[in-house]
Structure formats: C-alpha cells, structure tokens
N, C-alpha and C positions, 0 to 999 in steps of 0.2 A: 671317621670320614667326615664328620661335621665340624672339624676344627677350623675349616675355612670361614665359618660363620663368626668366628671371633676376630676377624680382620677389622682393624680400626677404621680403615677407609670404607670398607663395605658397609659396616654398621652406620656410619655417618651418612653415606649416600642413601641407604635404605630408609633411614629416619627422615631425610629430606624429601624423598619421594612420598613417604607416608604422610608427612606434614602437608605437602602441597595437595596431595589427593584428598585428604580429609577436608582441607580448606575448600576445595572445589565441590566436594560432596555437600558441605554445609551451604555453599552458595546455591547449589542445585536445589537443596531443600527449601531455601528461602524463595527461590523462583517458583517452586511448586506451591508453596503456602501463600505467597503474597502477590504473584503476578500471573500465574498460569490461568488459562480460561478453559480448562477441561470441564466439559459439561457432565451432568448427572447420568447421561446415557452411555458414557464410556465405562467399560468394564474394568475391574481392578487388574485383570490379566493384561489388558492393553497398556495400562499405565505402567505396570511393573516391567513389561517388555521394553517400553520406551526408556524408562529409567535405567534399566540394565544396559541398554546401548549407551546411554549418557555416561554411566559410571566407567565404562570401558574407554570412552573418549577421554574422560578425565584422567584415567590412569596413563593413557598414551601421552597426554600433554605433560603430566608430572614427570614421566620418564625422559621426555625430550628436554624439559627444562633442566633436569639434573645432569644430562649428558655432558655438557661442558665441564662440570665439576669432576666427572669421572676421568676425563682426560687430564685435568689438573691434579687429580689424586695420585696418578701413577707415573708422572714425569720422573726422570731419573733422580734429580737432586731438588729441583724447585717444585715441591709438591706439598700437599696439605698437611702431612705429618712433620716434615722437616723444616718448612719455611713459614715463619710468622707472616711474611708478606703475602705468600700464597693464600694463607687462611684469611687474611684481610681482604684480598681481592675476591675470594669466594663469598665472603659476607656482603661485600659491596654488590656483587653480581646478584646474590639472592635477594637483597633489599630492593634493588632496581626491578628485578623480575617480578617480585611480589607487588611492587607499586604498579607496574604496568598491568599485571594480571587483574588486580582489583579494579583498576580504572576501566579495563575492558568490560568487566562484569557490570560496573555501574552504568556505562554507556549502553550495554546490552539490555539491562533492565529498563532504562529510559526509552530505548528504541522500541522495545516490545510494548510498553504501555502506550506509546504514541501510535505505532503502526501495526502492532500485532504480529511482528516478525522478529526472530532473533537477529542479532547484529550480523550484517553481511556487507558486501562491497557496495551495495546500493546506498548505504548510509553516507558515503563520501559525497553524495550530491548536496548534502547540507553545507559542505565546505564551500560550495559555490556562492553562498550568501551568508558568510561567516557572521557579519554584524547582526543580521536579523535573527539567525539561528541562535546566536549567543544571547541576545536580548530575550528571546522567547524562553530559553532555558532558565535564564536568571529570574524571569517573572513567574515561571511556572513551578519551579522546584526550590527547595531550601538549599541552595548551592553552598552556602557557607557551612552549614551543618554537615552536608554530605562530604564536603572537602575535608573538614576536620575529622570526621569519622574515617574517611579513606586513609588519611595520613596516620591517624592513631592506630588503625588496624595494621597498616604496613609496618609501622615501627614495632608494634607488639610481636608480629610474626618474625621480623628480623631479629629481635631480641631472643626469640625462641630458637632461631637458627644458631645464634651465637652460643646459646646454652648447649645445644647439641654438639657444636664443634668442640667446646671445652670438655664435654663429657666423654666423647668418643675419640677425638684426635690427639688429646694430650695425655692419655693413659699410657702405661708401659706397653712395649711391644709383646704380644702373646706368641708363644711357640706354635707354629703351624707347619705340619709336614708338607713336603713337596707334592706328594700324591694327593693330599687333601686340597691343596691349592688348585691343582689341575681339575679335580672333581668339582670343586666349587666354581671354577671358571666355566665349566660346561653347564652347570645348573643355572648360573647367573645369566649366561648367554641365552639359554633356552627361554628362561622366564622373561628376559628383556625382549627377545624376539616375539614371543607370544603377546606380551604387553603392547608392543607396537602394532602387531597385526590386529589386536583386539578380538582374537578368536583363539579358542583352545581345542575346538573340535571341527570336523568337516573341512579340514584344510587340504587342499591339493598342493603338495609341496613342489610340483612341477610349475605350478602357476598360483602361488599363494596370494589370494585376493584379500587385501586388508579390509577392515571395517571402514565403511564410507558413510558420509553424511546422509546418503540416500537410504541407508538402513533405518534411519529414524522415521522415515515416512511410510513405512510398510503398512500402517493402519489406514492410511488415506485421510486421517483426521489431522488437520494442521495444528490444532492445539496440542494433541498428543505428541506429534512429531517434535514440537518445540521442547518437550520434556527430554528428548533424547539428544539434543544438540549441545555441543560445547562452543560457546561464542568465539573463543580464540581460534580454534581449529576451523569452525565454519566460516569465519571471516577470511582466513587464509585460503581455504578451499575455493571460495567464490572469487577471490582475487586472482586465482590462477587460470580461470576459465576464459578462453578467448571466444568471442562471438562475432561472426561475420554479419555485415549489415543485412543481408538477406540471402536466401537460397534460391537462385534463379530457376534451377531445375524444378524445385518444389512449386514455385510460383506458376510456372508453365503447366505443371501437372494439374494444379487445381484451377487453372484459368477457366476451362469450360464450366465447371461447377459454379464458380463465382459469377461468370457471365450470365448463367441461368438465374442465380440468386438476384442479380441486379436487373434482370429482364432486359438485357442489352439487345437491341435490334440486330438481326443477322448481318446487316451491312456495316455494323459498327464493331463487329467482333474480329479479332485478329491482332497479332503483334502486341499482346498484353495491353490492349486499349480498354480503359474502364470509363471513358467519358461518354455520357449520354446527355442529349439536349432535351430538357424538360420544358414543354410548352405550358401555357396557361391551362390549369386544370378545370374541368367542369364543376368541381366541388368548391371552387373559390367562393369567398364570402361576397355577398351582394352588398357592396358599399359604394358610395358615391366618390370617395377619395381613398387613397391607399391607407390601410390601417397602420397605426404605430405598433411597435413591438417593444415591450419592456421585459427583459429577462432578469429574474432574481435568482441568484445562486445561493442556496441555503447551506451555509458552511456546516460540514460534519453532521448533517441531519439525515439519519436513516429512517426508513419506513417504520422500523420497530419503535420509534419514539414519537410517532404521529398518531393522534387519536383516530383519524379516519381509517387507519390500518389496524385498529383494535387496541392501541395502547391505553391503559387505564390512567387515572389521576388527572385527566383533562389537561395535558401539557400544551396542546395546540388548538385552542378553540377557533382562532382566526383562520388557520390553514384548513381546519375541518370544514368551515363554512365555504371556503374557496373550493374545496374538493366537491362539496355537495352542489354548488352552483355552477361548476365548470366541467371540463373534461378531466376525469379522474382515472389515472393509470394504475391498475392494481398490481401488475407485474412489470415494473420498470427497473432496469439495471444499468449501472455504469459499467463500462467494460473493464476498467482497472481502478482500484481505489487510490485516492490521493487528489488533492485540489488541483495541482498543475496538470496532472494526467486527465482529469475530467474536463477542465477548461479546454485542453488540447482536443479531446474527443468531440466536445460540443461544437467547437469552431471548425475543425478540419473534417470531421466525419470519418476519422481514422482512429481506431483504438490505439492508445499509447502503450504498445508492447515493448518499448525500449527496456532492455534488461537491467541496466545499471543506473540510469538516471532518467528523468523525464525527457521526452523528446524535445520539449521547448528549449532545453539547454544545449542542443546540438546546433552549432552555428551553420552547418552545411544544409540544414533543412528548415531553417527559421522563417523562410518566406514561402508560405503555403497558399494554394488556391482554396478559396473559401466562398460559400454561398453568401455570407454576410457582405463580402466585398462587392457582390453583384447587385446589391440593393441600390440601384441607380436612383438618384433623386432623394435618397434618404440621408438625413444627418445621422452619423454613427457616433455613439458615445459609449465610453467604458468608464465606470465609476468604481473605485476601490478605496477603502479608507486608509490603507497603508501604502507601502512602496510597491509599485507594479513591477519592479525589477526582480522580485522574488521568482526564482526558477527561470529567470530570463523571459518571463511572460511579456514584458514590455517589448522586447525584441520581436517576438512572434506577432504581437498585436500591431505594432507600428509598421512593421515590414509587410504584413499581409493584408491590412485593411486600409485602403487609401482614404485619406481625409479623416482618419479617426480622431475624435476629440477625447483625449485621455485625461481623466481627473484622478489624481492620486495624492499621496502624502505631500503636504506643502501647498496644495491647491485649495484646501478647505479653510473655512473660517473657524471651525471648531478645533479645540485642542486635542492632541493625541491622548488616549487613555491607557494604552498598553503597547506591546510590540506590534500589534496589528493596525495601529493608527487610531483614527477617530472611532467613536462608538458607532454601532450600526444605526441607532436612532438618529444620530447626527448625520450619518451618511444618507439615510432615507430622506431626511428633511432637506438637506442641501441639494440632493439629487432631484427631488421633487421640484424645488424652486427653479432649477435649471430647465427641467422639462416643461414646467408650466409657462415659462417665458418664451418657449418656441412658438412661432405663429401657427395658427390652426391649419393653414394650408401647406405646412412643411412637415411631411412624415419623418419619423425618426425611429432608429433602432438604438436601444439603450440596454447595456448590461450592467447590473448592479451586483457587485461581489461582496457579500457579507463576510464577517470574520469573527463575530462575538462568540458564537457557539464553538469555542476552541480554547484549549489551554492558553492562558491561565484562567479562563472562565470569568473574566472581569465583569463585575456589576458596577457600571459607572454611577457616579452620584446623581447625574442629571438623567432621569428616566421618566419624566412626566409623572404619571400616577401609577407606574408599575410597582407592585408590591412583591417582595420575596416571600415565598411560601415555605414555612418551616414546620408544618404540622404532620409531615410524613416521616416515619422512621427510616433509618438506613436499611433495615431488613426489608421493609416494603419496597423501597426503591431498588435495592439489589435484586429482588425477586422479579422485577419487571423492566429490566433493561437499562437502569441508571446506576452508575457507580456510586453516586452520592448526591446530596442535596444541591451542591454547587453545579453539578452537571445538569440536574433536573431543572434548576432555575435558569440556567443558561439557555436551555431549550425553550422554556417559557418566555424568556426575554426576547429571544429571536422571533417567536411567534407574535409576541406583543408588538414588536417593532414592525413586523409585516402588517399587522392590523392597523397601526398608526399610519403607515405609508398608504394603505388602501383607503383609509378615511380621508387623507389629504387628496389622494388621486380622485376620489368620487366628487370632490368639490371643484375639480379642475375642468377645463374645456377638453383635455385630451382623453379623459377616462372612457367616454362612450365609443371612441374610435380606436381603442387600444387592445391588443392581445397581451395579457399578462402571463408570462411563462415562468413557472416555478419548478426548480429541481434541486435535489440534494447532490452534493458532489461526491459524497461517500458517507458511510456510517463509521463512527469512531468506536472505540473499544466498548464492549457491552458485558453484561453479566449473564443473566438467563432471560429467556424470552417465552414464558408460558403462554403469552397472549398471541403469539405468532404461530403460523403453521410449523410443524416440527422440522420440516426439511431445511428451514432457514438456518437452524443451529447445526444440525448434524452434517449438513453438506457445506457449511461455511459460506452460505450465500448472503448472510445478513449484512456483510460489509458492502455488498454491491447493490442490494435492494434498497432503493431510496424513493422518496416521494416525488411525484411529478404531476403537475396540474397545469392546464391551459384555461385561463379564466377571462371571459369577455361577455358579461351578461347581456350587453346590447347587441352582440354579434353571434354568440354561440349558445345553443341549447345544452343543458347538462347531459353528460354522457359518461358511462363507465366503460373503460376499455379493459377487457379481460386478457387479451393477447399479450405475449411477452414483447416488450418494446425496449429498445436500447437508446442510450443517450445520443448516439450518433444519428438517430432518426429524427431528432427534434427539429433541427433547422430545415430539412427537406419538408417536414410536415407543416411547419409554419410558412415556408415558401409557397406550398400548395394552397394554404388558406388565404394568403394575401394576393394570390394570382400572379406570382412572379414567374417570368420566363428566365430560365437559367441553365447553366451547364453544371452537371454534377460529376465530379471526377473521382469521388471516393465511395465509401461503402454505406452511407446513410440512405434511408428510403422514406418516402412519404407514407405514413401508415394508412392513409385513405386509399392508396392503391393496393391492388391484390398482392399477396405474398406468393411468388411462384413456388416456394418450397412447401406450401401448405400451411401448417402451423407456424406462425411467425416466430422467428428465432433470434435470440440475442446472444452475442459472444461475450465471454468473461475470462479474465485471467485470475485464477483462484490462488495462485502462488507466484509471486514475482521472483526475479533473479535470473541468473544465467541459465537455469534449468527450470523454466516455469511450468506450472500446471494450468491447463486451459480447459474451457468448457463451452458447450453450446446449450442454451436454455430455451425451452418453450414454456407455455403456461402449465404443462403437465409433466415434462420430462427434462432431464439434463444428462448429457454425456460428459464425463470427466476423464481427462487423460493428460499425460505428460506431453510437452510440446512436440516430442518426436514420435508420438503415437503409442508409447509404452504405458503399461498400467492403466488401460482404458476400462471404463465401466459405464453402465447405463442405470439411471435412477428414476423411479416414478415418484414424483414430488408429493402428491397428495395420496399417500398410502400409509399403512400402519408401520411400515418398515422402509422409509425412503432411502436409508443407507445401503439397502440390499442391491447387489449388482444384478440387473435384469437383462444384460446383453444377450444371453443365450435364449431367454424366453421371448425377446422381441428383437431379433437380429436386424430386421429392416429399419426400424427406428434407430437402433444403435448405429448402424453403418451410416445412415443419413446424417445424424448429428455428429458422429465422429468426423466425417469428411468435411462438414461445415466448419467445425472447430479448427481443424488443421488448415483448411482453406483460408479462413479468416486470419489465422495467425501468420501464415506465410505471406498472404497478400498484404496485410497491414505493414509488415516489415518492409516490403517492397515499395508500398505507396508512400512511406516516409520520404523516399527519394524521387519516385516517379511524379508525385504531386507537388514537389518543391519547384519553385521558380528561381532560376539563377539570376541574382541581381546583376545589373549592368556592371557594377564595379567588380563583381566576382567572376563574371563569365568571360571566356576568351573571345577574341574577335570572331564574328561569324556565328557565335553561339549565344546570342542575347535575346531576351524576350522582347517582342515588339512593344 
C-alpha cells in the first residue's frame, strides 16, 4: 500500500516542501539568535509554544509555494516528468520564489531591528519617502554585502532544487498499483489540508478554523509573539484587513466618558463636541512679557537611557542637571512610538492611532487645529537638520501653523553629515543664532528636531570637544539598555549637544524668559533594563516611556511629577504656564488642572497595525486590551509580578481603565477628521472655513 511513495513527482514535491521549510526554520533560528528581544523572564514553555506556531506557519507557506508545481506536475502531457521545458519553468519559478522569500526575510529582520515589529503592511509607509528611506538604509547597513549574500544564497538553493529535479524526475517510472495511488492520494490530501490548517487536533470539521497570526500573541508578550510569526504570511494577512476611518457608534457610546475626562462644561456637551474654551489660568507665570517657548525633541531617547531615570554609566549628565533643576516627569509616555507619530501627537493633541501609516501622510486630515497656531503675537519656528518632507510633516506643519518659519535641509550653512542632514550640534548652533537675533520684545515658539541619536549613529568629525568613550565592554552595555558602543556614544553625543545648546542659551538675552521643553519621541530597540522598574520590560512599556522636562530656572521652581502624563498634555500645560487664552479641540490637558478621572491616565498603543493592542496607564496600573476590547487584563505596575492579570481582584480599576482605553482609541480615530480644517481649495462652496 506504500507503493505510492515511490512516485517521482510526489518525491520531488515533498523534497521541495522540505527544502523550503528547512530554509525557513533556519531563518527563524537566525531571528531568535540574533534579532529577538525575548527577556530572561519569559519561560522556555512560552518560547517553544510561540516557535511551534511559527513552524506551522512556515510549513503552510512551504506548501503554498509548492502548490503551483503540483499543478504543473500532473498536467496530461506538459508536465515535470515528460517535458524539459516544464522542468525549466519549474526551476525558474523556484529560483524567483526563493529570491523573493529571502528578500522578505531580509526586510523583515531590518524592520524588526528598527521598529521592534515583524514586517507588516505598515512598512509600506517608508515608500512614501523612497529617497530618504533608501539613503538611510544605505548608510546604516552593509547593503552590498547583504545583497551579495542574498544573491549567493538564492543561487545555492536554486542549484539544490535543480539537483532534486535531476534525482527524482529523471529516474525510470516505478510500478505503482492503482489501489496504492488512490490510497496515496487520500493520505497526501489529508496531510496537505492539515498543513494548511496548521492544526492536527481540536478541529471542528463543520467550521475548521485555520491557524491565524493572532495565535502567536497568546502570551501577551510582543517579543514572544514575534517568534511565532512568518513575515510573508503576516504581511499578506495585514494587507487584507480593511479599516474604516472611525466607528461613529463607538464614538457616541464613549462620548459621555470622554466629556467627563476633558471636564467639558454641561453647556458645551452634545453632538460630539470636544471644544472647550480655556481662559487665562491662575497658575500662569508671573512675567512682565510673554515667555518664549523652545521645544527640543530628543530623537529615539527613552527614559531607560537617561541617568535621571536610573541608567548607569553617566550617559546624560546635561539632561540630568536639567531634570534636577526643572520639572521632571517620572511617568511620561508617548501614545504611539515613532518620530512622525510623536510629532503629530505633540502638535495636535491626538494620539496617532492610524493603523497603516502615520496620520501626517493622510492628505485629507493634514490641516489640523493646533494650540501652537493660537500663539498670537509669537514668531513660530521649526528647525530640522534634514528634509521636513519626511512622512509629509512639512504638509502638516505649513498647512496647520500660520506664518511658520520652517528651516530644513538646504537652509543651513553647515554641510550634511548623513541621511538626516546636518549634525545636531550644527543644528543647535545655527538655531541658537536665529533665536538670539530675535528682538527681546518679540516672543517666539521654536521647535528643534534632533536626529543624531538614530541609525546610522553618525559621529561627525566636528564635535567641539566631545570625546567618544570606549572603556565599557559590550557585555556591560548590553546588560543596561544599550546595543553597543555606537548607540551608547550616540546618546552621549545627543546629551553633549543639548549641553552645548544650553551653554549658548545661558549667554543670550532670551534665556531668562524662556521655557525649555524637552521630550523623547520614542525609545528605540533595547536589550535588558535591570536599572528600570520590572514592568517596563515585561509589559513592553519601555518604548513609550521617554524623558520629559520643562526647564526655566528664572521662572519655575524644581518639581517632580509622579503622575502619569502623556505627550498630548505638553502643549496645554505650556499654554497654561504662559497665560494663553485658547480653544482646545482635542484630548490634551493642562497637568496643573485637576484630573476628573482621579489618577491621571495616559493612553498608549502597545502594538500597531490593523488589529492594535491598546492600553491606559496610570502611575500604578495599566489596562491592556485589543482595540475591540478582547483579551483585556489589568496590571499593577510596581509589584513583584506586574505581568499578572488583576482584573478580577480589582474590577473597578479595571473597568475604569478599560473604558478609558477604548474611549481614547475610538475618539482619536474620529478626531483625525473632526479636528481637521477643510482648506478653501478642497472645500465645496458653502463649506469653507472662515
């Protein structure tokens, strides 16, 4: 009855499946060994469970890739056994398929190193800025060697397929009984079906549910889930999911909750109105003239790399002094990781929950109401060392902020040093010169966007007296949040440049009347964080937890803020300090005003994509759930076991944070459009902004 196994076609196809599957197993092993960020707290059982899911995904893909050859194998005359042309086409197909498969894994590894996520449809956003993305990749990675390795590996595997074809397809036809052929057909069909399903047990044959990418996320740990995904299948799955702009029914459902959260007056509630008029606050600064505002965005700087938050090896002495002498925010979170998404959140007051690309890339919502635009009488400046067109930020900035003075690549005297433009030190020096030339009676708002603490971690030749530190071993750095010495020195250089900027500012006329606002846009990839509270790692909050300080020694007394604060709260807080009267149409709040919800809460998106995972964080708790409310849990941050679900033990806190997370998510999607201003050239007659 096993005579069917001697089939030339079947043996060749089985060998092809095995070859592709083994190739993907080796690539999965490479991912685990060299790219995965699974921490020491993860059990071996969780790892093997995720890997088991991944191996089944790999088998499914191998079967799907060989399926076209199965059709070609059993055509009546033009088939793999009888036709040399058919065999040639099969080898061409296998070569191209292998080429694309390996390319996908290369892109997947790079995507994970950069963003901490397996390759998915959101990666297509980098195609919006192909030139800069290509240049960044070229400067950050050994592209030539990677390309040569990719081509060589593809050629080697194609040669192996050719050997398999010669061995199995060109041998003499074996005698196989008809009964055996039928039996073999049934066995092969069942094995093929089970392989595609990815399950061999607990199958409901009336409704057989196949293995899905969500099965990889059963542990709740993002790093563990990454071990269970196949990048080709995951990319395909995410590309098939359609997302509506917003769910109006859900927005209406959570409107009363969000109105309470925003402390909307009773006469302002109704018809999804979020606008509240904020008068001059009693806690405004006592100044004779409007204070200046200088915002410094600290590229890729997480709290886990700042000495003031407990990081060893003294990487940020200048920022530490700023934290000690100003307002220091212990629990500060960006809603979503990524530079463009953080800039959007800071300026608009809306978490960038766009599923597939940053909200700034959506031309329909590129003109937003902003507090910055209401700084009447202020000069408004935006300084970036590279091209402001990245992620279409230039469109958002210039359309939303009237009279903005934008300084970008091409406007500076200093030469470019890498893909991100001029060095941060040059950016600070030239920005300072511009600000120092503004008359004393002219208040200004300036946003300085740094970029040096980013791949390719360029150390420019002109650094004044900055010295690279090379006395720490890779083991020491790996054990405390740094990938390598290059990343460690990039953080040190960013801090040094901040110190040089502050030294220059102290000698200027604008220093004593200026609020300096510092924040990190996100944390980049890390190793282990023994110096940070344990929940940062096990709950994957380290990417969102970033430094934030407001520094004005002539205007503010030092203060430590323990409550959870979000990036969207920064501009309302600054507006309250300078005594601005303004309209707030989005979700940010002045932290000096009471929080109606009690413990101040920050919203975070823990996993991006069409099926995001969201959370609501206080200084002591976090609720974590899928965007639709599934797989929800409550976690006590400062406990011996922060990963433990405490929703049953504390149902009141759980329900409160669960509702806030859902309300924030649904409302943010709606506010993308509700807060947008329709430009005159886009709006139909009778529907134009005054």
